C-alpha positions, 0 to 999 in steps of 0.5 A, spaced: 521 516 527 525 513 521 524 506 524 516 507 525 516 509 517 520 503 515 516 499 519 510 502 516 512 500 509 516 494 510 513 487 511 518 482 514 524 487 513 523 488 506 520 494 503 513 493 500 511 496 493 504 495 495 505 499 501 509 505 498 504 506 492 498 506 497 502 511 502 504 515 496 497 515 493 494 517 500 499 523 500 497 526 493 489 525 495 490 529 502 494 534 498 489 535 493 483 535 498 487 540 502 489 545 496 481 544 494 479 546 501 484 552 503 486 555 496 481 553 491 485 549 487 480 544 483 481 537 482 477 533 477 473 528 480 475 522 476 482 523 478 480 524 486 476 518 485 481 514 482 486 515 487 481 513 492 480 507 489 488 506 489 488 507 497 482 503 498 485 497 494 492 498 497 489 498 504 485 492 503 491 488 500 495 490 505 490 488 511 489 481 507 496 479 507 496 479 515 491 474 515 494 469 510 498 463 512 505 463 510 509 456 509 515 455 513 518 449 509 518 449 502 515 443 498 519 438 495 520 439 487 518 433 483 526 432 482 527 431 489 521 426 490 524 421 486 
């Protein structure tokens, strides 16, 4: 389970801050939804919508990383080309 969670928030062995923010926003949004559904706590609609946009944006950015190309060799700097 620990390995699964680490794989969810990491990219190439490094922990991604975008994934941490997205996961925490999703958890807060879920807690707010469940507390509103079962215990009647009222969550302001603007706050809930803002959290929804953060989650959707984070998922979009994280998914787009999978389709981007990565350079395997660094480009030579201006000093090295002379």
